[in-house]
C-alpha positions as CSV (number, residue, x, y, z in Angstrom):
1,M,41.0,-17.5,30.6
2,K,40.4,-14.6,28.0
3,S,40.1,-16.9,25.2
4,K,37.0,-18.7,27.2
5,W,35.1,-15.7,27.5
6,C,35.5,-15.1,23.8
7,L,34.3,-18.4,22.8
8,V,30.9,-18.1,25.1
9,L,30.3,-14.4,23.8
10,I,30.7,-15.9,20.3
11,V,28.2,-18.7,21.1
12,F,25.8,-16.1,22.8
13,M,25.6,-13.8,19.3
14,M,25.0,-16.7,17.0
15,M,22.6,-18.2,19.4
16,S,20.8,-14.5,19.9
17,D,21.4,-13.7,15.9
18,S,19.4,-17.4,15.3
19,L,16.3,-16.2,17.4
20,M,15.8,-12.3,15.8
21,Y,15.9,-14.4,12.2
22,A,13.1,-16.3,14.0
23,Q,11.4,-13.1,15.0
24,D,11.3,-12.1,11.6
25,I,10.0,-15.0,10.2
26,F,7.4,-15.4,12.7
27,S,6.3,-11.8,12.6
28,Q,5.1,-11.1,9.0
29,Q,1.7,-9.0,8.8
30,T,-1.4,-10.5,6.7
31,N,-4.6,-9.4,5.3
32,R,-3.1,-6.5,3.7
33,K,-4.5,-4.1,1.2
34,V,-2.8,-3.5,-2.3
35,P,0.8,-2.1,-2.4
36,E,1.2,1.3,-4.0
37,N,3.7,0.0,-6.4
38,M,1.2,-2.8,-7.2
39,Q,1.0,-1.3,-11.0
40,S,4.7,-2.0,-11.6
41,Y,4.4,-5.6,-10.5
42,Q,4.6,-7.7,-13.6
43,L,1.7,-10.2,-13.5
44,S,2.2,-14.0,-14.8
45,S,0.5,-14.5,-18.9
46,Q,-0.5,-18.0,-17.8
47,R,-3.7,-17.4,-15.4
48,Y,-5.7,-20.7,-16.7
49,I,-5.0,-23.6,-18.7
50,T,-7.1,-26.4,-20.4
51,D,-6.5,-29.9,-20.7
52,D,-7.4,-32.2,-23.8
53,M,-10.7,-33.0,-22.1
54,G,-11.4,-29.3,-21.7
55,N,-10.8,-29.2,-17.9
56,I,-10.0,-25.8,-16.7
57,L,-6.7,-25.9,-14.6
58,M,-4.4,-23.0,-12.8
59,Y,-1.2,-23.3,-11.3
60,V,-1.0,-22.6,-7.7
61,N,2.7,-22.4,-5.2
62,I,2.4,-24.2,-2.0
63,W,5.7,-23.7,0.0
64,G,6.8,-24.6,3.7
65,H,5.9,-27.1,5.9
66,V,4.3,-29.9,3.1
67,N,5.6,-33.0,2.0
68,K,5.7,-32.0,-1.5
69,P,6.0,-28.0,-2.3
70,G,6.2,-26.1,-5.5
71,S,4.3,-25.2,-8.1
72,H,1.1,-27.2,-8.8
73,L,-1.2,-27.6,-11.6
74,V,-4.7,-28.1,-10.3
75,F,-8.1,-27.9,-11.3
76,D,-10.1,-24.8,-11.1
77,G,-12.2,-24.4,-8.2
78,I,-10.1,-26.4,-6.1
79,D,-10.7,-26.3,-2.2
80,M,-7.7,-26.1,0.7
81,A,-8.7,-29.4,1.5
82,T,-8.1,-31.0,-1.5
83,L,-4.8,-28.8,-2.4
84,L,-3.8,-30.2,0.5
85,S,-4.2,-34.0,-0.4
86,V,-2.6,-32.6,-3.9
87,V,0.5,-32.0,-1.5
88,G,0.5,-35.0,0.5
89,G,-0.7,-33.4,3.7
90,P,1.1,-31.4,6.2
91,K,4.4,-32.5,7.8
92,K,4.3,-33.4,11.6
93,G,5.0,-29.8,12.8
94,A,3.0,-27.5,10.5
95,S,1.2,-25.0,12.0
96,L,-2.2,-24.9,10.9
97,K,-3.3,-22.2,12.9
98,K,-1.7,-19.5,10.4
99,V,-1.4,-20.7,6.7
100,R,-0.7,-17.2,4.8
101,L,-2.2,-17.0,1.3
102,F,-0.4,-14.4,-1.3
103,R,-2.7,-13.6,-4.4
104,E,-1.0,-12.7,-7.7
105,A,-3.5,-10.0,-8.1
106,P,-5.8,-8.5,-5.8
107,D,-9.2,-9.8,-5.5
108,E,-12.5,-8.4,-5.4
109,N,-11.8,-7.4,-2.0
110,G,-8.5,-5.6,-3.1
111,Q,-6.5,-7.5,-0.7
112,V,-3.6,-9.6,-2.1
113,A,-2.7,-11.7,1.5
114,Y,-5.1,-13.4,3.7
115,E,-3.8,-15.7,6.9
116,I,-6.5,-18.8,7.3
117,S,-6.5,-20.9,10.4
118,L,-7.1,-24.7,9.4
119,E,-7.3,-26.0,13.0
120,E,-11.0,-26.0,12.9
121,F,-11.5,-27.9,9.7
122,F,-8.8,-30.5,11.2
123,K,-10.9,-31.1,14.3
124,T,-14.3,-31.1,12.9
125,G,-14.3,-31.0,8.9
126,D,-15.7,-27.8,9.2
127,R,-15.1,-25.4,6.1
128,Q,-15.9,-22.0,7.2
129,N,-12.2,-20.4,7.1
130,F,-11.5,-22.1,3.9
131,V,-10.5,-19.3,1.2
132,E,-11.4,-19.4,-2.6
133,I,-8.4,-20.5,-4.2
134,K,-7.1,-18.4,-7.8
135,P,-5.0,-18.9,-10.1
136,N,-0.8,-17.9,-9.3
137,D,-2.0,-17.8,-5.4
138,T,1.1,-19.0,-3.4
139,L,0.0,-20.9,0.2
140,I,2.8,-21.0,2.9
141,F,2.3,-23.3,5.6
142,P,4.8,-22.2,8.6
143,Q,6.5,-24.5,10.8
144,T,5.6,-24.1,14.7
145,N,8.0,-22.9,16.7
146,V,8.3,-26.0,18.8
147,S,9.2,-28.0,15.5
148,Y,11.7,-25.1,14.4
149,V,13.9,-25.3,17.4
150,M,13.5,-29.5,18.1
151,S,14.8,-29.5,14.0
152,N,17.3,-27.1,14.4
153,I,18.7,-28.7,18.3
154,G,21.8,-30.4,16.6
155,T,23.1,-27.8,15.8
156,V,23.0,-26.3,19.2
157,N,23.9,-29.2,20.6
158,T,27.0,-29.3,18.0
159,L,28.2,-25.8,19.3
160,M,27.7,-26.9,23.0
161,S,29.7,-29.6,22.4
162,M,32.6,-27.8,20.6
163,A,32.7,-25.4,23.8
164,N,32.2,-28.4,26.2
165,L,35.4,-29.9,24.5
166,Y,37.4,-26.5,24.2
167,F,36.6,-25.8,28.3
168,T,37.7,-29.4,29.1
169,M,41.3,-29.2,27.1
170,L,41.4,-25.6,28.7
171,Y,40.7,-27.2,32.5
172,Y,43.5,-30.4,31.6
173,R,45.9,-27.7,29.9
174,D,45.7,-25.3,33.0
175,R,46.0,-28.2,35.7
176,A,48.8,-29.9,34.0
177,N,51.0,-26.5,34.1
């Protein structure tokens, strides 16, 4: 009987650790001003590139719940909608309310982080919430909490099935004695 409660405790601890990890991910602050240690931060030496036709290009990093995350070489002056098209759009379950943009260097407002809502754009086409994309910006498209839970439900299901199997074996063992 002791081992039964021990297993229940282990499963509970694993689930609570997962929830604490998810809380850390979703509770990050945004719209931060320049950190004091920014002077020691190494900036990329490659801000802009020109191609054979004279087009000005820049690298932008896209992470998170999009179809083609990674570093992308895009035209200078690209807007959020076009950039989202370059990466194949958001995946099902992407949160468009809290897209985070992190600058490599502070902009004219002294900011290095923004939180952008693209929901209004997807409803009406209104581009007012767009932020100018600059070289080496990093955009993070988070996954919604519901989507995160649903995508990881298989792990919880496996753990619960293992616990069920263990308790079933205990039941039949105790019944045989």
